[in-house]
LOFI-52692 format. One record per residue (C-alpha): residue in three letters; x, y, z. Coordinates in steps of 0.2 Angstrom, whole numbers, plus 5000, padded with zeros to 4 digits. Example, Ala and Ser with C-alpha at 12.3 -4.5 7.8 and 13.67 -1.06 7.14 Angstrom:
2
ALA506249785039
SER506849955036
END
This chain:
232
ALA480251975045
ARG480652155043
ALA480452205024
ALA482052265016
PRO482252445012
PRO481952484993
ALA483852524991
GLU484352364999
LEU483052264989
GLY483652344974
ARG485452294976
THR484952124981
ARG484052104965
ILE485552164955
LEU486752044964
LYS485551894959
CYS485451944941
PRO486551864928
PRO488051974923
PHE487752094909
LEU488552034892
VAL489352184884
CYS490052164866
GLU491752264863
PRO491652344845
PHE492752304830
ASN493552474830
ILE494452424848
LEU496252394841
SER497252354856
GLU497052284874
ASP497452454882
GLU496052524870
ALA494752394877
ASN495252434895
VAL494952624893
TRP493352594884
ARG492652484898
ASP493252594912
SER492752764905
PHE491252714894
ILE490452554901
LYS490652544919
PRO490052724923
GLN488452674916
LEU488252514926
PRO487052504943
ALA488052494958
GLY488552314961
ALA488152254944
ARG489352124936
CYS489852124918
LEU490652014905
PHE491452084890
CYS491651994874
PRO492452064858
GLN491352074844
PRO492551984833
MET492551824844
LEU490551824844
ALA490551844825
LEU491751694823
LEU490651594835
ALA489051634825
HIS489751574809
GLY490151414817
GLY492051454821
HIS492851404838
ALA494451454845
ASP495451494830
GLY494951594814
VAL494851774807
ALA493451904808
VAL493252024795
ASN492152174798
ILE491752274781
GLY491152444789
GLN490552604780
ARG492252674776
GLU493552544782
THR493752344785
VAL494452274800
VAL495252104801
VAL495552014818
PRO496551864820
ILE495851754834
LEU497051614840
ASN496651504855
GLY495051594859
LYS495951754862
ILE496151904849
VAL497951934843
TRP497952104844
THR499552144837
ALA499052064820
ILE497452174818
LEU497352264802
THR496352404796
GLY495952444778
GLU495552624776
GLY494352664761
MET493852484760
GLY491952494764
ALA490152504759
SER490352694754
THR491852654742
LEU490652524733
THR489352644731
GLN490452784725
VAL491152664711
MET489352624706
LEU488852804704
GLU490552844694
MET490152694683
LEU488352744679
VAL488952934677
THR490152864664
ARG488852774655
ASN487852924653
VAL486252834656
GLY485452994666
VAL486252964682
ASN487153114692
SER488053144708
ASP486353184717
MET485953014715
LEU487152934726
THR485852854739
TRP484852784724
CYS486552694717
ARG486752634735
ASP485152554734
LEU485552474717
LYS487052414723
GLU486252314738
ALA484952254728
HIS485852184712
CYS487652174714
ALA488652004716
VAL490351934717
ALA490851834703
PRO491551674706
GLU493251714698
ARG494251884693
VAL493251974679
ASP493452134669
ALA492252224659
GLU492152114644
ALA491851954655
ALA490752024668
SER489252014656
GLY489251824655
PHE488951784672
ALA487151844673
PRO485851934662
ALA485552124664
VAL484252184675
GLU482952324671
VAL483252474683
ARG481752584686
ARG481552754694
ASN479952824699
GLY479052674690
ARG479852714672
LEU481152604665
CYS482852704665
PHE484152584658
GLN484852404661
LEU486252364674
GLY487352234667
LEU489252224670
GLU489152344685
ARG488352214695
PHE490052114696
LEU491252254693
VAL490852354708
PRO491252224721
GLU492652174712
VAL493552324719
PHE493852224735
PHE494852104724
ARG495852214713
PRO497852184715
GLY498552314727
PRO498452384746
ALA496552394745
CYS496352204742
LEU495252094754
PRO496151934752
ARG497752024753
LEU497352104770
VAL496751944778
LEU498351844773
GLN499451984780
ALA498451984796
VAL498751794797
ASP500551814793
LYS500651934808
ALA499751814819
VAL500751664816
SER502351754818
THR502051744837
CYS502151554835
PRO503751444834
ALA504251434816
GLU503851234815
ARG502051274820
ARG501651424808
PRO501051324793
GLU499751224804
VAL499151374813
ALA498951484797
ALA497951334791
ARG496851334806
LEU496651524805
LEU496151524787
SER494951374788
ALA493651494798
VAL493551664790
ALA491951754795
VAL491451904786
VAL490252024794
GLY489452194790
GLY488052244778
THR489152224763
ALA489452054768
GLU487752014762
ILE488252034744
PRO487951874737
GLY489651784733
LEU490651874745
ARG490651754759
END
């Protein structure tokens, strides 16, 4: 049989390949945005004839953490947190909420400010070092804490810089992540509850308590900051 020309052979291989799986990022906040992102950014990069399956990252996050068709995916980014309710296997686009200023950089800045206030030799040029301290030593306390109570959860740790002992890191370990739980607009649990409330408002009134319970039974928190012990 006549061998297929290279162009035809390449197309045959593409058609026989499984479809590409493309994850849509958390910062897509509406179905219209998703369609624009697919058409203007992804599809022009695909080989001719290639097939593509799109899956939102919030859906994958929920599945990866043991969730199923219902739940809430929370992505803590660098400068914002995005809360995405998922109901019956679909994103509830109208219920997505974004918390501006609720991110990893906020916690790093709080750590820096606390240590500068303590006057332990830390200055504004040591922001990256404070980030490393946060990632290595911070944890979420099992209950709300203040400056007086935080030291009781765990002993202080010795902090070294350039191989020399600088100071002991104590209450800051728990007070820094506590920023996410302070009463006010920038409160992580409050943001989750508000998103769930918006999601269940699309359901009949008699089903809302049951739907809210399903959503809150599977809350997946992702992002680098989610690795802080006690946050999940």
